[in-house]
N, C-alpha and C positions, 0 to 999 in steps of 0.2 A: 115197724121201723120208721123213724121220723125222716121229713124230706132231705134235710141236711146230712145225713148219718151218712151219706154218699159222698160227701165233701170231705177231703184228708188237707190237713195243712202240713206242708212238707219243708222243713229245714234243714237246709247243708249244711255241714259242719259248723253248727253254731257256737261259739266261743265261751259263752258265757251261762253258768247254770242260772243265772238271775234271771237272765232274758228268757231262758226256756220257761220257767218260771211266769214272768209275766206273759208271755205268749198265751201260756194256759190260761190264766186269767183271763186275758181279752178273749180267746176261744168260749171260753165260759158265759161270759158276759152278752155272748152274739148267738148262743147256741150251738156253737160249734165242738165236737167231741172227738174227731180223729186227728192224731197226731203223729206223725213219723219224721224220725231224727236219723240224718245221714252221717253217720261218723262224727257222733257229738262229744264235746267235752264230757268229763265226767258231771252229771249231774241232778243225780239223786243223793244231794246234800242239802244242808241246812238253808246254805242261800235261794236254792230252787224253791224248797218249798214254802219258806218266807213269802216270797214275792208271788207263790201261787194262789195264796189267799183263798182258801175253799175250792179250789181247781187241782187238787194233789192228784186225784185220782185220773185226770187227763194224762198227766206227767207219768203217772206209775202204768198205765196202760198203754203208752206211746209206744211204737213199733220202730225199733232200730235197725238201719239196712248199713250196708258198708261201703256203697256206692249210689249214684242216681239212678242207672240201669235197674238194680235191684229195688230199689225204693218206689219205681215207676211201674213195675210189673203187675199187670192186671188192669191197669188205669186204661179209658178210652178218650178223656179230655184233660189236657194238661195245660195250665196256664203260668208262665213265669215271669216274675216279677223284675224289674230293673229301674234303677234311678237316670241311667243313662243313656241317651241317644244316640244314634248314629245310622250308619247306611244298612247294617244288619238288625237295626232296632227300629224300624219303622213301623207305621200303623199299628202305634202302641195304644191300647185300651186306656180308657180312664177305669177308675174303681167302679163307678155307675155302670158302664158297661159289661166290668167282669159281673158284677151282681147279676144283672140281665143274662146275662151267658149260662152262670151257674144256676141258676133256679130253673132255667130253661132246659138244663141238660140233666140236672141229679136224678129226676125220678125215672131215666133210663141208663144212665151212664154212670161210672165211678170217675168222680172228676178231682184231680190233685192240683191245689194252688202252691206255687213253690216260691219259697224265698232264698237267699243265698247268704252268707254270712254276713257278721255284722260289720268285717271291715272291706270285703271285695267284691260282695254281692255274688251274682250267677256269671260265670262266665260264657264265652261264646258258645263254646259245646254245650254245655247243659241247655242254653236257651234254645241252641237247635232241636232239642229234645221235645221242645215244647208248640202246642197248636198255635198257641197266641201268646202274646208279651203284651204285659201293663206296665204302667207308672202312675205314682200319684203326683200330681202336679204340685209343686211347691215353691217358695220363694229361692230366687237365684242367690240370694244371700245365704240361705243354708237350706239346702235340696235335700239334704239326706235326713232320714228319718230314723227313731229307734226302731229297732224289729217289733217290738211288740205295739209300738204305734200304726205301723204300717199293715199288721193281721187285723187290729181293731180297725182301720179304716175299710179293710176289704171285709172284714166278718159284719160290721154294721151295714154296709151295703146289702150284701146278700140277706142277711137276717131280715130287714124292713122290705126287700122285694118279695120274702117267702112268706112274710106276712101277709103282704098285699093279695099276693097269690090264694092263701088260705082265706081270706075275708072274702075275695071276689070269685069269680067263677072258678067251677071246678077244674083242677090242674090237670091240663091235659100231658100225656103220656109223650116224651119228646124222643126224639128219633135215636134208636140205639147205634153208637159210633163203633168201628170196627178196634179192636184192642189195640194198644200200641205196640205190641209185639209182632201183631198181624202186617200192620203197617210196616214195621222195620222190615220184616222179611220182603216186603212188597218192593221197597226202596232198595235193599241189596239186588234183586232180580233185575230191577229197571237201572241199575248203575252197570252190572254186568252187561247187559244187552246191550247199551248207549255206547259204553266202551267197545263192546264188538264190532258195530257197524260204523265205529270211528267219529260219531256227534262229538266227541272231546277234542277232536285235532287240533282246533283254533281257540279254544278255551278252558277253562278251569272246571275238572270234574267235582272238586270239593264244592266250590260256588254254585255251580249248576244243582246238584243234588240240596244243597242248601236251599235254593229257591224252589226246588220241587217240593221238599218236605213242607216249607212254610204254605206253599200253595194248596196242595193236599192235605195238610193240617187243618186250614180252613174250610174245608169241604165238607166236613162231617161223613167223612166214608162210613159207609155200611160195611159189614162183613161182607155181602154180595158184591159191593162195589169194587173191594179189594180182590175177590176172586175173579171178578173180570178182567179187573186191569193186570193181575197176574197172568189171567188165561192169554192176554193180548201179547204180554212181552214172550210168555214161554214159546207162543206159535210162531213169533219172530226168531226165537232161537233154534225152533225146529227146521224153521226154513233156512236160514245160516248151516246148520249142521247137514242138512240133505239136499239142498239147493233146490227143492221144490215143494209146492204145498200140496201136491197130489196126495201124498200119503197120510195127509191130516186127518184124526179121528173125526 
């Protein structure tokens, strides 16, 4: 298996078959082969094949998912793209930093690079499923890039840095990150426990959980880390239920 086979490009609700074909061509240009389409338009048509130009196999082999949760199942590192900035879209990575993060992660983890549709991009709920958020610096006169252009920029940065790794020192096995599903279960337990102890009394549960997800998402938690955190919160619930830690195992 090639190094970048663990990286998937995820397109959420793409509206144009031509754009899907163009994305496939950009992926092929930069050594990427794994494409996931979430609730796409009809795309196995001439418009798509024409724009794919030698990359039809990527389109034909694309995995189709009905929603973001289904698309991200099994992934350990998720990076979302955004052209907008704001309070919840802070600490944005550059394409170069994304390339570094991907190359340091894909040897031991399945990585998803997620793009929103051509009109709206990714909404806040989708971005909160991501460990990292990235944007492409562009002129304020025209900050929006074509979907395939954006994929090509990230693909180029990743491809070049993967070549540098191959031509330099032997690639070290990166840390294995806990799956997205196991982290979501951890967040559910944390949310329930924090609610039980009254932690949300003077704040917003939604905003706090979003902050915690962003914090832990950037920490590359291993499966063991997740088990430890879940164990801590499980014991907190045990004490809440029984009033004493004496009978804890």
